[in-house]
N, C-alpha and C positions, 0 to 999 in steps of 0.2 A: 567495781572502778580498778584499773590498772594501776599497779603503784610508780611514784614518778619514776622517770629515766635518770640514771646517776650520771651526772655530769662526765665527760670525756676528759679523761686524763691528757693533759698536753706534755709530751715528753720534751726533753732536751734537744733532741733533733728536729722536732716541729719547729721549737723557738729560734733554733739557729737557722733553719729554713727561711723562715719568715724576717728575720732580721737580714739574712743575706737578700732576700728579694726587695726589701724597702731600702737598703742601702742603694742596690743596682738602681731603683727609681729616682732616687736623690740623685745620684751620680750622674744619670741620664739628662734629669733637668738642670742641673749645675753645669753640665757640658753644654746643652742647648744654649742656654743663657750666657755661657763665657763665649760661645761662637757668635752670639749676638752681639755681645759688647765688642769684642775683637773686631767684628764686621763695621760696626759704627766708627769705632776708633781709626780704622784703617781709610774707611771710606771719608773721613773727617779731616785726617792729615793729608791725604792725596788732594784734598780740594784747597788745601792751604798753598799760599805762592811758594815756590823753591826759594825765590830772593826777593829782596826789595829794592827799588830804584834808590840810587843816590846821586847827587850831583856835588860840583865841588862848592864846599862851604855847609853841605848838609849831610848828615849821617844819619843812618836809619837802623833800627834793630827791632827785634820782635821776638816775643816767647809765647810759646802755648803748652799748657799743662791739663791732661784730662784728670777728672775727678769721678771716682767711682761713690756714687750714693746707692748703695746694694750693689747691681750690678748694671747699674746707667750710666748713659753717656751723654755729655751735652752738645750744644750748638753752636759754641763761641767762635768767632774767626777773625782775621787781619786779613789785609791785602794792602797792595800799593803798585801803581802803575803809573806809567807817562801818558799824558793826555794830548792831542792837538796842540801844537804850538809850543811846546816844550814844558808846560805845566806839569807837576805831580798830582796824582791823585791818591788818597789813602782812607781806607774805611776798615772800621773795627766794629764789631757788635755782636749779640746775642740772640738767638732762636728760643722762643719758648719750648720748653721740652726737653726731655734727657731720653733720646730712642734714636734707632736710625732714621724715621721719618724726620725728626730734627735736623740731623746730620745732612741728610739730603736737601732740605728745604735750605738750609744754610749755604749750600753750594748754589742754590737757584738765586738766593738774596745777592751771593757776591757776583756772580756774573751778572745778574739784572744792575748792579751799580756800575759796574765797568761799561754796560752796555750804553745806558743812558748818560754816564759822566763823560761821553767823548762827545756829545752835542748839546750839553747843558751849560747855561751861562753862568753859574756858581753852585756851591754845594746844597744851598736851598732847594734849587729847582731839580737838582739830582736826587733829592730825597723825595720831592713831590711827585717826581715821575715814577721812582722806583715804587713809591706805595701804590701808585696808581696801577702798575704792572703786576703788582703782588695780589690786588683786591681782583683781579682779573683771573688767578689762579685759583682753582677750587680746593681750597684748604682751610682749615680752621686757625693753622698756626699765624703767629705775627713775630717781628722781630725788632730790638731796640738795636740803636745804630749810631755812630758818629761818623761822618765824613768831614775830609779835610782837603783843601784845594792850596798846593804851594806854588807859588808864581816866583822862579827866580830873577825876573825881570824887576819887580817891583819887591822883592825879597818881603813878603807877606804872607801869612797864612789867613784862608777865610775857612770857616769852619760852620757847621750846622750838626745839629743832633735830634733824634727822634726817640724820645723816651729814655734815653741813656745815661750813663753813669759820666758825671762833669768828667772833664780832662783836667790834668795838673800840670803846672808849669812852675821853670825857675829860671834865674839868671845867675851867669857866674858871679854876679857883684853879691849874691845873697837875698835878693828878692823871690818871692815864690808866691803862690796861691791854687784855688781851684778854681777853675772857671764856670762860674755858676751862670752861663749865659742862657738867654731864652731858647726854649727848644720847642719841637711839636709833639703829637703823640707817636707811638710805635708803628713801624711799616706795617701795614697790611690790617689796620684797624679802623680807618674813619675816610671816605672819598673825599678828593679835595683839600685834605690837609695841608697848611702851610707852616713851613720851616724857617725861621727867622736865620741871617747869616750874621755872623762876628768876623771882622776883618781885624787882623793883628800886624802889624808893620813890625819887623824883627830887629828893633833899632839895637837890642843888646846880643850878645851870645848866651845861650842858654840852651834848655831843652824842652818839649812839649811831649808829654805823653798822654796816650791813650790806655784806657782799662776797661774791662768789664767788672761785674759785680763780683764775679768769683774771687777777685783778687782782695776785694775789700769786705767783704760781708759773709757773716758765717753763722750757723745756728745761735751761738750767743754772742756774737761779735757785731756790733751796730756800724753801719756803713759810714756814719760821720767820723767815727774813730780810726776806722779803715783809712778813710780818705786824709784824714789828719796824717796817719802815719807814713802814707806815700808821698805826701808833700814833705814830710820831712827826709826821706830818702833821696827824693829828686833836688830838695834844695842841696844836700850834700853832694850830689853826683852830678850837677848840670853840666860840669867842666870833663865829665869822665866819658869814657867809651860807652858807644849807646849799647854795645851789647852786654856791658858790665852792669851799667843802668837798668837797663831791662830785668837783667838776673836779679839784682837787687830789689827791685819793685815786685818782681814775683815771688818772693822770700815772703812778702808781706802775707801771702795768700796760705802758706805755711801755720802763720798764727792765728788766721781765722776759722780754723777748722776745714776749710778748703769744703765745702759741702756741694760745690758747683764746680764746672770747670772754669779756667781762667785763661783769658789772651792781656798781653800787654803788647803796646806799639810806641816806641820812642824816636822820636826826631828831635836830634844835636843840632843847633845852627849857629854859626857865625854871626856875628852883628853885619847889618847891611853896610858899615860904612868899611867894615873888615874887607867885606866880599868887593865892592866899588873898588877899592885899592888893588885888590887882587885881579879883577877884571881888566884895570888899566895897565898894569903890568904884563898881563896876557896879550894885552892887545899890543902893547909897545914891542913884546919879543916877536908876535908873527910879524909888524911893518919890518922890524929889522931884520927877520929873516928873509920876508920878501926882497927888500933891498939889496941883501948879499947875494941872492940868487941870481939877480939881474945879470944879463950879460954883458960883459966890458965892451966900450967901443960904442 
């Protein structure tokens, strides 16, 4: 019987070579992952609007913050656009998942909402038709969403939500709350889903804020506490610049652990009576200008 073979001695050079190989492989994997994250983030930011619509008496602002959970990226979005007839549409939502596919699906949802909103009667119909549209797409993803329609003629907001975080509101005289309106299931889950509509006359000046769960929920931070904190922020900033208020709301995400990406959409509005007086003054100024421009004789 042959004697057992002595174990091969590993030299310092061998160990250094193996360590160098493992380091190179780890670096290559990290670079590939980082490239994927940067692609998803760039795709996501390119799909967000460059600006939001405003009208006299209504000022808007939004903020988006990506959050890396490992090397992942989410599918939150916000949007705002003008509808036929002069109303404004606003959406904010969150796609399931944290990858390039979620970012791409987010773009489909956002554009789909724009497309159906142009001919839908109210936000509930917008979400219902968008839901049916997404169900026709071959994907396992779904999205939560809130949709607002601002009517400058009646100075009111109509809203509906699909499994999404409640909105937060406040008026400049100190009233505030969390809008626990009835809603429907997330988009892309159930055919024929119905989404109730809530109508809010804007009788007082104030702010209405949409947000995603990344703002108010973290690994050890309950969503109820996050919403309460945002409500206090909105109450204090109801009369502030919308950009400043959006930034202040986004700061809540820093205290939650920010495990998800986060989006905030702020609408700061005058009271209906204030806007009516402004419109009357504008109309009077236009009439005076027309009279002054009439030829003499």
